[in-house]
PALUMBA-200840 format. One record per residue: x negated, y, z negated of N, C-alpha, C in turn; residue in three letters. Coordinates in Angstrom, 2 decimals, m for minus. Atoms other than C-alpha are relative to their C-alpha. Layout:
N
SITE    n_xx    n_yy    n_zz   ca_xx   ca_yy   ca_zz    c_xx    c_yy    c_zz code
SITE       X       Y       Z       X       Y       Z       X       Y       Z  ALA
...
REM end
This chain:
80
SITE    n_xx    n_yy    n_zz   ca_xx   ca_yy   ca_zz    c_xx    c_yy    c_zz code
SITE   m0.92    0.36    1.09  m10.48 m155.24  m34.86   m0.40    0.68   m1.27  MET
SITE    0.38   m0.53    1.14  m10.31 m153.34  m38.07   m0.20   m1.18   m1.18  THR
SITE    0.37    0.88    1.07  m11.88 m155.26  m41.08    0.25    0.84   m1.26  VAL
SITE   m0.26   m0.52    1.28  m10.63 m154.55  m44.52   m0.53   m0.85   m1.18  LYS
SITE    0.74    0.68    1.14  m12.23 m155.39  m47.83    0.39    0.59   m1.39  ALA
SITE    0.05   m0.54    1.28  m11.90 m154.94  m51.58   m1.47   m0.16   m0.44  TYR
SITE    1.32   m0.01    0.56  m15.18 m154.11  m53.19    0.09    0.32   m1.51  ILE
SITE    0.12   m0.28    1.43  m15.60 m154.46  m56.96   m1.41    0.18   m0.41  MET
SITE    1.25   m0.35    0.43  m18.51 m153.06  m58.81   m0.10    0.24   m1.55  MET
SITE    0.32   m0.37    1.34  m20.09 m152.65  m62.08   m0.91    1.32    0.11  ASN
SITE    0.64   m1.30    0.05  m21.37 m149.17  m62.99   m0.81    0.17   m1.25  ALA
SITE    0.58   m0.39    1.23  m23.71 m147.80  m65.55    0.92    0.77   m0.77  LYS
SITE   m0.92   m0.40    0.90  m21.80 m147.04  m68.56    0.14    1.50   m0.08  SER
SITE   m0.37   m1.49   m0.02  m20.16 m143.50  m68.52   m0.12    0.62    1.44  GLY
SITE    0.13   m0.63   m1.32  m20.71 m142.98  m64.67    1.12   m0.33    0.80  THR
SITE   m1.07    0.42   m0.83  m17.47 m144.47  m63.50    0.73    0.98    0.71  GLU
SITE   m0.74   m0.98   m0.66  m15.69 m141.29  m62.89   m0.73    0.72    1.22  ASP
SITE    0.90   m0.49   m0.87  m18.62 m139.89  m61.05   m0.17   m0.72    1.28  GLU
SITE    0.04    0.88   m1.16  m18.96 m142.86  m58.85    1.31   m0.01    0.84  ILE
SITE   m1.22    0.10   m0.72  m15.30 m142.95  m58.02    0.32    1.34    0.75  CYS
SITE   m0.27   m1.20   m0.85  m15.20 m139.22  m56.90   m0.93   m0.08    1.26  LYS
SITE    1.05    0.21   m1.30  m18.29 m139.95  m54.53    0.66   m0.93    0.88  GLU
SITE   m0.38    0.74   m0.91  m16.68 m142.90  m53.16    1.35    0.44    0.64  LEU
SITE   m1.20   m0.58   m0.52  m13.38 m141.15  m52.62   m0.29    0.90    1.42  ALA
SITE    0.39   m0.83   m1.16  m15.24 m138.83  m50.11   m0.27   m0.71    1.30  GLU
SITE    0.32    0.76   m1.27  m16.16 m141.70  m47.61    1.46   m0.31    0.73  TYR
SITE   m1.17    0.05   m0.77  m13.75 m141.97  m44.81    0.39   m1.58    0.07  GLU
SITE   m0.40    1.51   m0.06  m13.78 m145.80  m44.91    0.77   m0.50   m1.30  GLU
SITE   m0.69    0.39    1.07  m12.41 m145.80  m48.45    1.44    0.38    0.05  VAL
SITE   m1.53   m0.16   m0.06   m8.57 m146.22  m48.52    0.46    0.30   m1.43  GLU
SITE   m0.35   m0.16    1.40   m8.32 m146.28  m52.31   m1.24   m0.33   m0.91  GLY
SITE    1.00    0.23    1.03  m10.55 m146.17  m55.42    0.61    0.10   m1.43  VAL
SITE   m0.56    0.03    1.35   m9.80 m146.93  m59.07   m0.99   m0.56   m0.95  ALA
SITE    0.74    0.59    1.10  m11.40 m147.59  m62.43    0.84   m1.21   m0.50  THR
SITE   m0.69    1.04    0.49  m10.43 m150.92  m63.81   m0.63   m0.63   m1.34  ILE
SITE    0.49    0.72    1.13  m10.77 m153.07  m66.98   m0.30   m1.49    0.38  TYR
SITE    0.42    1.50   m0.20  m12.42 m156.55  m67.04   m1.33   m0.12    0.38  GLY
SITE    1.34    0.33   m0.37  m15.30 m158.03  m65.46   m0.67    1.20    0.91  GLN
SITE    0.49   m1.00   m0.94  m15.75 m155.07  m63.05    0.63    1.45   m0.51  TYR
SITE   m0.42   m1.35    0.37  m15.51 m151.34  m63.61    0.72    0.92    0.99  ASP
SITE   m0.66   m0.86   m1.05  m14.49 m149.87  m60.27    0.42   m1.13    1.14  VAL
SITE   m0.47    0.71   m1.20  m12.55 m151.22  m57.20    0.33    0.99    1.08  ILE
SITE   m0.30   m0.69   m1.22  m12.34 m149.91  m53.76    0.62   m0.74    1.00  ILE
SITE   m0.41    0.68   m1.23  m10.34 m150.89  m50.76   m0.69    0.92    1.19  LYS
SITE    0.61   m0.70   m1.18  m12.25 m150.09  m47.46    0.54   m0.61    1.19  VAL
SITE   m0.48    0.49   m1.30  m11.38 m150.35  m43.88   m1.16    0.50    1.03  ALA
SITE    1.12   m0.29   m0.97  m14.08 m150.41  m41.07    0.48   m0.56    1.29  ALA
SITE   m0.30    0.33   m1.38  m13.87 m150.67  m37.35   m0.25   m1.42    0.37  GLU
SITE    0.32    1.33   m0.31  m15.48 m153.97  m37.26   m1.12   m0.41   m1.12  ASP
SITE    0.78    0.49    1.07  m17.83 m156.18  m39.27   m1.37    0.73   m0.11  MET
SITE    1.03   m0.83    0.07  m20.91 m154.22  m38.26    0.22    1.41   m0.78  PRO
SITE   m0.31   m1.23    0.61  m19.22 m151.08  m39.54    0.15   m0.17   m1.43  GLY
SITE   m0.01    0.26    1.40  m18.44 m152.66  m42.83   m1.32   m0.28   m0.65  LEU
SITE    1.36    0.22    0.35  m21.97 m153.88  m43.07   m0.79    1.33   m0.22  ASP
SITE    0.76   m1.29    0.03  m23.27 m150.35  m42.42    0.62    0.82   m1.19  ASP
SITE   m0.39   m0.64    1.25  m20.82 m149.06  m45.14   m0.71   m0.39   m1.33  PHE
SITE    0.55    0.66    1.05  m22.12 m151.47  m47.57   m1.51    0.31   m0.22  ILE
SITE    1.51   m0.21    0.06  m25.87 m151.29  m46.86   m0.40    1.49   m0.18  LEU
SITE    0.56   m1.40   m0.05  m26.24 m147.54  m46.15    0.70    1.00   m0.68  ASN
SITE   m0.74   m0.96    0.73  m23.54 m145.86  m48.14    0.28   m0.47   m1.39  LYS
SITE   m0.27    0.43    1.41  m22.41 m147.89  m51.09   m1.21   m0.17   m0.80  LEU
SITE    1.10    0.32    0.88  m25.71 m149.22  m52.08   m0.94    1.21   m0.24  ARG
SITE    0.92   m1.16    0.11  m27.22 m145.78  m51.86    0.47    0.92   m1.26  GLY
SITE   m0.55   m0.69    0.97  m25.01 m144.56  m54.71   m0.73   m0.25   m1.34  ILE
SITE    0.58    0.38    1.22  m26.98 m144.25  m58.03    0.95   m0.42   m0.95  PRO
SITE   m0.75    0.36    1.20  m25.52 m145.94  m61.14    0.83   m1.15    0.39  ASN
SITE   m0.73    1.30   m0.32  m23.80 m148.87  m59.19   m1.05   m1.12   m0.27  ILE
SITE    0.83    0.97    0.43  m25.38 m151.92  m60.73    0.19   m1.30    0.87  ILE
SITE   m0.26    1.14   m0.65  m23.60 m154.78  m58.91    1.16    0.19    0.82  LEU
SITE   m1.31   m0.03   m0.96  m21.01 m155.27  m55.96    0.36   m1.35    0.30  THR
SITE   m0.58    1.31   m0.46  m18.79 m158.06  m55.00    1.02    0.36    1.06  ALA
SITE   m1.00   m0.35   m1.09  m16.94 m157.80  m51.71    0.87   m1.28    0.41  THR
SITE   m0.96    1.01   m0.54  m13.89 m159.69  m50.77    0.71    0.43    1.29  MET
SITE   m0.66   m0.54   m1.25  m12.80 m159.42  m47.15    1.31   m0.55    0.11  ILE
SITE   m1.54    0.38   m0.12   m9.03 m159.38  m46.57    0.13   m0.81    1.13  ILE
SITE   m0.42    0.72   m1.21   m7.66 m162.03  m44.44    1.29    0.28    0.57  ASN
SITE   m1.32   m0.39   m0.35   m4.12 m161.12  m44.40    0.76    0.70   m0.97  ARG
SITE   m0.72   m0.84    0.62   m2.07 m158.41  m45.81    1.49   m0.22    0.06  GLU
SITE   m1.29    0.07   m0.05    1.53 m158.63  m46.84    0.78    1.29   m0.31  TYR
SITE   m0.76   m1.09    0.43    2.39 m155.33  m48.18   m1.05    1.21   m0.17  ARG
REM end
């Protein structure tokens, strides 16, 4: 069963665009945007299952330099 999540992150100042371009290259990433507020970047990801999401977060996302903090919100149900 596909697992989808929104992941928000804080980036080192001035590196947001670089991070977004790198994130956009990953097949798990369905969308990526810079945002205002508490976080700097948000992505929507889809993984085959929970181990796949775990692999993406631990081995891909956390390996990107200049990402300071992440917060993951797993999607329960989508309406649109």
